[in-house]
N, C-alpha and C positions, 0 to 999 in steps of 0.2 A: 712840790706838788707832783703827784704821780699822774701819769697819763691814763685816760679812760680807755680800756681795752675794748675796741669796737669791732664787731664782726658784721660784715655785709654778706648776705646770702641771696642768690638767685637760682634759677633752674639749672643752668649749665656752666656758670662761671666763665662766660665768654665775653659778655658785653656790659651788663649793668653792674654786677658786683666788682669786676676788675676796674671799671670806670670809677666807682665810688672809692675803691682802695687808692687809686691814683690821685683823685681829687683831694682826699683827706690825708694822704701819707705825710705831708709836711706840716700838718696842723699840730702845733705844739701841745694841744690839749689831749690829743688822741694817739693811740697805738692801734693800727688797723690791720685787718686780714679780710680776705674775700674767699668765699667757697661757693660751690654749687651743689645742688641736691642730686643731680644725675651721676650715675656711675661713670659716665663718659666725660665728666668735668675735668679740666686740667688739675683742679684741686677740689676733691670731693669732701663735703662736710663730714667731720668725725666728731665723736663725743668729746675728744680733747679740745677741739675748737670751741665748743660751747662751754666747757669747764673753764677755759682760759678767759672767755669774754665777760666783761662787765655789762655790756649791752649788745643786743642783736638787732640789726635792721634787715628786714626781708622786703623784697620788692613787691610781692603779691600776697594776699591773705592766704592763698592755698599753700604757700611756702611755710607760713607760720603754723598752719594747721598740721602740715606734715611733720615739722620739727617737734611740735608739742606732742604728737602721737608717737613718732619713732624715737625721739631723743628726750623723752620726758624727764628721766632721772638726771641726765647730763645738763639739761636746761635748768632744772631746779627752779629757783626764784629769779633767775636772770630776766630783766626786762626785755621784752621782744616787741618791736614796733614795726608796723606794716606801712611802707612808704607809698603803696598803690601806684607803682610805676610799671606800666605794661612792657612786654618784650617787643617794643617797636623801634628800638634804637641800636645803633652800632657803637662800638667802643669809642669813647670820648666824643660822641655826638654832642654838639654845643647845647642842644635842647635837653639832652639827658643830664649833662653837667649842671645846667641851671636848675632842673627839677631836683636833682640830688642835693645840691647846695641849699636850695630853699627848704626842702623838706627835712633834711638832717639838721640844719642849723636851728630850726624851731625847737628841737629838743635840747640844744645846748645854750640857748639864750638865757640870760639872767642867771648864769652859774649852775644850770641844771647838772646834776650828777646822778647816775643811776644808783639804786640801792645796792649796797655791796653785801656779799654773803659772809 
C-alpha cells in the first residue's frame, strides 16, 4: 500500500505546518511535507509541492483561497481541506498537537483516501 502524500500549509511555515509534519511523519499511512505561503517561510509553497500532494491541509480558509487563486493549475483536482486552526500556537504546543491530531484523523478514519489524479 502506498503512502498518501500529505501537504500541510500555513502562513509562514514556522509553527503550525511544521508541527503537523512532525506529528505525522512517522504515520505509516502518510508521506508528509510542510510549507508556508510567505516568501519569508523556511520552505515556501511551490507548484511542485501541490503537484506532489494527494491531499492538502491548510490551517485557515484564507490559505485555501490563496492556493486556489495563485496555484489553480498545480492544485488541479487535489482535495484541499481547511483545518480552521488559528495562528495562536508555537511549535509542538500540546494543544496544537491535539487539534491537528483530532482534525486530520477525521479525514483518515474508516480508510479514507483522497481521489487520485
